[in-house]
C-alpha positions, 0 to 999 in steps of 0.5 A: 632849492636843488635838494627840494627839487631832487626830493620832488623829482624822486617822489614823483618818479616813485609814484609814476613807477608804482603805477606804471609797473603795475600797468606793465604787469597787467598789460603782460597778463592781457597780452596788450602791446601798450606801446604800439601806436594807438593802443593806449587810446583803444584801452582808454576807450574800453576796447578789449579787442586789443587783448591777446588774452581776455581777462576782464578784471585785469583789463579793467584795472589796467584801464583805471591805472592808465587813467590814473597815470594821465591824472598824475602826469597832469599834476606832475607837469604843474609841479615839475614842468614838462621837461622834467616830467617827460624825462621821468616818464621816459626813464620808467618806459626804458625800465619797463622795456628792459623788464618786458622787452617787446611784450609791451609793443613797440613805440612809433618811430 
């Protein structure tokens, strides 16, 4: 059972990582501080005023990938449970922060 759980966790981590890495790249291109409070919601509501640099194609793709992230998160919650899913996402955010620094914004305290 543990081997099966580890395999599922690795598979979900890889799936999130692929999506979130691309979101990070697009956020960097558009100069969107995604981790600042309220910014993700503004992107999801198609508010391009959050961009420091206008690039409509990159913004649209980032918005679509954010919606995909939330869809995948909902499926992961069912498959893995909330604790494991949030642990996976927190690890990915840490890796993105290490890669992009404060360019992705600062999370709420």
